[in-house]
C-alpha positions in Angstrom: -11.0 2.1 0.8 -13.5 0.9 3.4 -12.3 -2.5 4.1 -9.3 -4.7 3.1 -8.8 -8.1 4.7 -6.4 -10.9 4.4 -6.5 -14.5 5.4 -4.0 -17.2 4.9 -4.7 -20.7 4.0 -1.5 -22.8 4.0 -1.9 -26.3 2.6 0.7 -29.1 2.3 4.4 -29.0 3.1 6.2 -25.8 3.7 9.0 -27.2 1.4 8.2 -26.4 -2.2 8.1 -29.4 -4.4 9.7 -29.6 -7.8 6.2 -29.4 -9.3 5.7 -25.9 -7.9 9.0 -24.6 -9.1 7.2 -22.5 -11.9 4.7 -21.1 -9.4 5.5 -17.4 -8.6 6.8 -17.1 -5.0 6.0 -20.7 -4.5 2.5 -19.6 -3.5 -0.7 -19.4 -5.4 -2.5 -16.2 -4.3 -6.2 -15.7 -5.1 -7.9 -12.5 -4.5 -11.7 -12.4 -3.8 -12.9 -8.9 -5.0 -16.4 -8.1 -4.2 -18.9 -6.0 -2.4 -18.5 -6.6 1.4 -20.4 -3.5 2.7 -23.0 -2.7 0.1 -26.1 -4.2 -1.7 -24.4 -7.4 -2.8 -22.9 -8.3 0.6 -25.4 -11.1 1.3 -25.1 -12.7 -2.2 -21.4 -12.3 -2.4 -19.5 -10.5 0.5 -17.8 -12.6 3.1 -19.7 -15.6 2.0 -17.7 -15.6 -1.2 -14.4 -15.4 0.8 -15.5 -18.5 2.7 -16.3 -20.3 -0.5 -12.9 -19.6 -1.8 -11.4 -20.8 1.4 -13.4 -24.0 1.1 -12.0 -24.6 -2.5 -8.4 -24.1 -1.2 -9.0 -26.5 1.6 -10.6 -29.1 -0.7 -7.7 -28.7 -3.2 -5.3 -29.6 -0.4 -2.2 -28.9 -2.4 -3.4 -30.8 -5.5 -1.2 -33.8 -4.5 1.9 -31.6 -5.2 2.3 -29.7 -1.9 1.0 -26.4 -3.6 0.5 -23.6 -1.1 -2.6 -21.5 -1.5 -3.3 -18.0 0.0 -6.7 -16.4 -0.1 -6.9 -12.6 0.2 -10.0 -10.3 -0.2 -11.1 -6.7 -0.6 -14.1 -4.6 -1.0 -14.5 -2.8 -4.3 -17.4 -0.7 -3.0 -19.1 -1.0 -6.4 -16.7 1.6 -7.8 -14.7 0.8 -10.9 -11.8 3.1 -9.8 -11.6 1.5 -6.3 -11.7 -2.1 -7.8 -9.0 -1.1 -10.4 -6.7 0.3 -7.7 -7.0 -2.8 -5.7 -6.4 -5.1 -8.7 -3.3 -3.0 -9.8 -1.9 -3.3 -6.3 -2.5 -7.0 -6.2 -0.8 -7.3 -9.6 2.2 -5.1 -9.2 2.9 -5.3 -5.4 1.2 -8.2 -3.7 1.8 -11.1 -6.1 -1.8 -12.1 -6.5 -2.3 -14.6 -9.3 -6.0 -14.7 -9.9 -9.1 -12.5 -9.1 -12.4 -14.2 -8.4 -16.0 -13.1 -7.9 -16.4 -9.4 -8.8 -20.2 -8.6 -8.8 -21.0 -5.3 -10.5 -20.4 -5.3 -14.3 -18.7 -1.9 -14.5 -16.0 -3.1 -12.0 -15.7 -6.5 -13.8 -15.3 -4.9 -17.2 -12.6 -2.7 -15.8 -10.7 -5.7 -14.2 -11.1 -7.6 -17.4 -9.4 -4.9 -19.4 -6.7 -4.3 -16.7 -5.6 -8.0 -16.6 -5.6 -8.6 -20.3 -2.2 -9.8 -21.4 -0.8 -10.1 -17.8 0.0 -13.2 -15.9 -3.2 -12.9 -13.7 -6.3 -14.9 -14.4 -9.7 -13.3 -13.9 -12.4 -15.8 -12.7 -15.5 -13.8 -13.3 -17.9 -15.8 -11.3 -20.3 -13.0 -10.5 -19.7 -10.4 -13.3 -22.9 -10.6 -15.3 -21.9 -8.6 -18.4 -22.0 -10.9 -21.5 -19.4 -8.6 -23.0 -16.8 -10.7 -21.2 -17.3 -13.3 -23.9 -18.3 -10.9 -26.6 -16.7 -7.7 -27.7 -14.6 -7.5 -24.5 -13.4 -11.1 -24.7 -10.0 -11.6 -23.1 -7.7 -14.6 -23.0 -7.2 -14.1 -19.3 -10.8 -14.4 -18.4 -13.1 -17.3 -17.5 -16.8 -16.5 -16.9 -19.0 -18.7 -14.6 -22.6 -18.7 -13.5 -25.0 -16.3 -15.3 -24.4 -13.5 -17.8 -26.7 -10.8 -19.2 -27.3 -12.8 -22.4 -28.3 -15.9 -20.7 -30.3 -14.1 -18.1 -32.1 -11.9 -20.6 -32.7 -14.4 -23.4 -33.4 -17.5 -21.3 -35.7 -15.9 -18.9 -37.6 -14.1 -21.7 -37.9 -17.3 -23.6 -39.2 -19.3 -20.6 -41.7 -16.6 -19.7 -42.9 -16.2 -23.3 -43.5 -19.9 -23.6 -45.9 -19.5 -20.6 -47.8 -16.7 -22.3 -45.8 -13.6 -21.2 -45.8 -11.6 -24.4 -46.1 -8.1 -23.2 -43.3 -6.7 -21.0 -42.4 -3.6 -18.9 -38.9 -3.3 -17.4 -37.7 -1.7 -14.1 -34.0 -1.4 -14.8 -30.9 -0.4 -12.8 -29.2 2.3 -14.8 -25.7 0.8 -15.2 -24.1 -1.9 -17.3 -25.8 -4.9 -15.6 -29.3 -3.7 -16.0 -28.9 -2.1 -19.4 -27.4 -5.3 -20.7 -30.1 -7.6 -19.3 -32.9 -5.3 -20.6 -31.3 -5.1 -24.1 -30.8 -8.9 -24.4 -34.4 -9.6 -23.2 -35.9 -6.9 -25.4 -34.2 -8.4 -28.5 -35.5 -11.8 -27.8 -39.1 -10.6 -27.0 -39.3 -8.5 -30.1 -37.8 -11.2 -32.3 -40.4 -13.7 -31.0 -43.6 -11.7 -31.5 -43.7 -10.0 -28.1 -43.8 -6.4 -27.1 -42.0 -4.1 -24.7 -44.5 -1.5 -23.5 -42.0 0.6 -21.5 -39.0 0.9 -19.2 -38.1 2.8 -16.1 -34.5 3.4 -15.2 -33.3 3.8 -11.6 -30.0 4.5 -10.0 -28.0 1.8 -8.0 -29.1 1.6 -4.4 -32.6 3.0 -4.9 -35.0 2.8 -1.9 -38.2 4.2 -3.3 -39.6 2.3 -6.4 -43.1 3.6 -6.1 -43.1 5.8 -9.3 -41.4 3.0 -11.3 -43.8 0.4 -10.2 -46.8 2.6 -10.8 -45.7 3.2 -14.4 -45.2 -0.6 -14.8 -48.7 -1.3 -13.3 -50.4 1.3 -15.5 -48.7 -0.1 -18.6 -50.9 -3.2 -18.2 -47.9 -5.4 -19.3 -48.4 -9.0 -18.6 -44.8 -9.4 -17.3 -42.8 -6.8 -15.2 -39.1 -7.6 -15.5 -36.8 -6.4 -12.8 -33.5 -5.9 -14.5 -31.5 -5.2 -11.3 -30.0 -7.2 -8.4 -29.3 -7.4 -4.7 -30.9 -4.8 -2.5 -32.5 -3.1 -5.5 -34.5 -6.2 -6.4 -35.5 -6.9 -2.7 -36.8 -3.3 -2.4 -38.7 -3.5 -5.7 -40.3 -6.9 -4.8 -41.4 -5.6 -1.4 -43.0 -2.5 -2.8 -44.6 -4.4 -5.6 -46.3 -6.6 -3.0 -47.6 -3.3 -1.3 -49.0 -2.3 -4.6 -50.7 -5.6 -5.2 -49.1 -6.1 -8.6 -49.2 -9.8 -8.8 -52.7 -9.9 -7.3 -53.8 -7.7 -10.2 -52.7 -10.3 -12.7 -49.3 -9.1 -13.6 -46.4 -11.5 -13.3 -43.2 -10.2 -11.6 -39.9 -11.7 -12.9 -36.5 -11.1 -11.3 -33.6 -11.6 -13.6 -30.9 -11.8 -11.0 -32.3 -12.9 -7.6 -30.6 -15.2 -5.2 -31.6 -17.4 -2.3 -30.2 -14.9 0.2 -32.5 -12.2 -1.3 -35.5 -14.4 -1.0 -34.6 -15.2 2.7 -34.2 -11.5 3.3 -37.7 -10.5 2.0 -39.6 -13.6 3.2 -41.9 -16.0 1.3 -45.1 -13.9 2.1 -43.6 -11.1 0.0 -41.7 -13.2 -2.6 -44.2 -16.0 -3.3 -45.0 -16.5 -6.9 -42.0 -14.6 -8.2 -40.3 -16.2 -11.2 -36.5 -16.3 -11.4 -33.6 -17.9 -13.3 -30.8 -19.6 -11.3 -27.6 -21.5 -12.2 -27.4 -23.1 -8.7 -29.9 -24.1 -5.9 -28.6 -25.5 -2.7 -31.4 -28.1 -2.4 -31.1 -29.6 -5.9 -29.4 -32.9 -5.0 -27.2 -34.6 -2.5 -24.0 -32.9 -3.7 -25.4 -29.4 -3.5 -27.0 -30.1 -0.2 -23.7 -31.4 1.3 -21.8 -28.3 0.0 -24.5 -26.0 1.4 -24.5 -27.5 4.8 -20.6 -27.2 5.0 -20.9 -23.6 3.9 -23.6 -22.8 6.4 -21.4 -24.1 9.2 -18.5 -21.9 8.3 -17.4 -19.0 10.6 -19.7 -16.1 10.2 -22.3 -17.8 8.0 -24.7 -18.6 10.9 -26.6 -21.2 9.0 -27.0 -19.1 5.7 -27.3 -21.2 2.5 -24.9 -20.2 -0.4 -26.1 -18.1 -3.3 -25.3 -19.1 -6.9 -22.6 -16.5 -7.0 -20.9 -18.0 -3.8 -21.2 -21.5 -5.3 -19.5 -20.0 -8.5 -16.6 -18.7 -6.4 -16.1 -22.2 -5.0 -16.3 -24.0 -8.4 -14.2 -21.5 -10.3 -11.5 -21.3 -7.6 -11.2 -25.1 -7.4 -11.1 -25.4 -11.2 -8.4 -22.8 -11.4 -6.3 -24.5 -8.7 -6.7 -27.9 -10.5 -5.4 -26.2 -13.6 -2.4 -24.8 -11.7 -1.6 -28.3 -10.5 -1.9 -29.7 -14.0 0.4 -27.1 -15.5 2.7 -26.5 -12.5 2.3 -22.8 -13.2 0.1 -19.9 -12.0 0.6 -17.8 -15.3 -2.6 -17.1 -17.1 -0.9 -18.1 -20.4 -0.6 -21.7 -19.1 -3.5 -21.9 -16.7 -6.4 -20.5 -18.9 -5.8 -22.8 -21.8 -5.7 -25.7 -19.4 -9.0 -24.7 -17.9 -10.6 -24.6 -21.3 -10.0 -28.3 -21.6 -12.5 -28.8 -18.8 -15.4 -31.2 -19.7 -16.7 -32.6 -16.4 -19.6 -33.2 -14.0 -19.3 -30.4 -11.4 -20.9 -31.3 -8.1 -22.5 -27.8 -7.9 -23.4 -26.9 -11.5 -23.8 -30.3 -13.2 -22.4 -31.0 -16.6 -19.9 -28.2 -17.3 -17.6 -27.3 -20.2 -15.4 -24.2 -20.7 -15.5 -22.8 -24.2 -12.6 -21.2 -26.0 -14.2 -17.8 -25.5 -14.0 -18.4 -21.7 -17.7 -19.0 -21.2 -18.4 -21.9 -18.8 -21.6 -23.5 -20.0 -23.9 -25.5 -17.7 -27.7 -25.9 -17.2 -29.9 -23.0 -16.0 -33.2 -23.4 -14.1 -36.4 -21.4 -14.1 -37.9 -21.5 -10.6 -41.0 -20.1 -8.9 -40.8 -19.0 -5.2 -43.0 -21.2 -3.1 -45.9 -20.0 -1.0 -45.2 -20.0 2.8 -47.3 -23.0 3.4 -45.3 -25.0 0.7 -41.9 -24.5 2.4 -41.1 -27.4 4.8 -37.7 -26.3 6.3 -35.4 -23.2 6.3 -34.4 -22.1 2.8 -36.8 -24.5 1.2 -38.0 -21.7 -1.2 -37.8 -22.8 -4.9 -40.2 -24.9 -7.0 -38.5 -26.1 -10.2 -40.5 -24.9 -13.4 -38.1 -25.7 -16.2 -34.5 -26.8 -16.9 -32.6 -25.1 -19.7 -29.9 -27.4 -21.1 -26.4 -25.9 -21.3 -26.3 -25.7 -25.0 -29.4 -23.6 -25.1 -28.7 -21.5 -22.0 -25.8 -19.4 -23.2 -25.0 -17.3 -26.4 -23.4 -19.4 -29.1 -19.7 -18.8 -29.3 -18.3 -16.6 -32.0 -15.9 -18.2 -34.5 -12.4 -18.5 -33.0 -13.2 -17.8 -29.4 -10.4 -15.6 -27.6 -6.9 -15.9 -28.8 -3.9 -15.2 -26.6 -2.9 -12.3 -28.8 -6.2 -10.6 -28.9 
């Protein structure tokens, strides 16, 4: 294991109150499990850890002197590594909830491992829509984007703007496969065509052959069904090939503000993307982002949607712990599913019985360099997709505790 770190946030009195009597060990432990050293380190990484710490601090004991401890570990984008960490947290370390978990293969493994245990899975970065579909678990709550929303909603928005013919450049694991499948289904059902697809392994540095195939297909839209460093490399190389200047539109299904900052507006300008959160949307998002940017190690960086999701999901979980005086998933998750509120970061939110958190999604276009007025002023809002349209309708019954 490359890296395993711990940090302790003690909030409230050291004397356990009566309200926390049903909390295991009199401490609520939340484990941030993500990619600290690989391609998702900017969109998640230590920024997610700081977001969880911020949520614990803002919770401030929930008015009941509840103590909160934040721990973290690097899953290295390997399902076996992630599973081993989660098993140790469950069996040895007394961790009560796992949050974040970018990488769908790791997330699905954690989802299966925690089913029926007392641990809650706050899948704020796991994009697989199977978490609220065939792999639905009563222990899991899913925030931010998922493959269904990303694929269907992005395809719908682009087709409404004339993007009928598509070519996909897809990372060859659960995330990319899921996004491409969902987008393809929507495109073909609504009169569009998919002219081809190129699959690449995670962590690819050379996209030349894939982009040439996409360029030669003459597809109106080239969809990048990947994330993190893979998307950054693909966009940079697409600029070198002059793909957008040639009349094709480049769409990134999972791109974050950190990725845009890394590649620069000269390269990223004109790119279309779907986001659940943008730091510069309103006064509440700006206030959170400025606090985040001032945290140790952030060095002025604005939070990604995934990092905002860690904050929101962690705080919602802690509020449910306070309401139930328990950190057992059988008590906490049903309480979370009662949530109907105005979230400061994601707008109007509700948690369905299948564990899917619904909120608006936004289609953005990345600004030209001359349109940006200050650091991280990168997005131009193109369309707002209401919560009830943004996510797959819930199957009858949702997830039961005995499933």
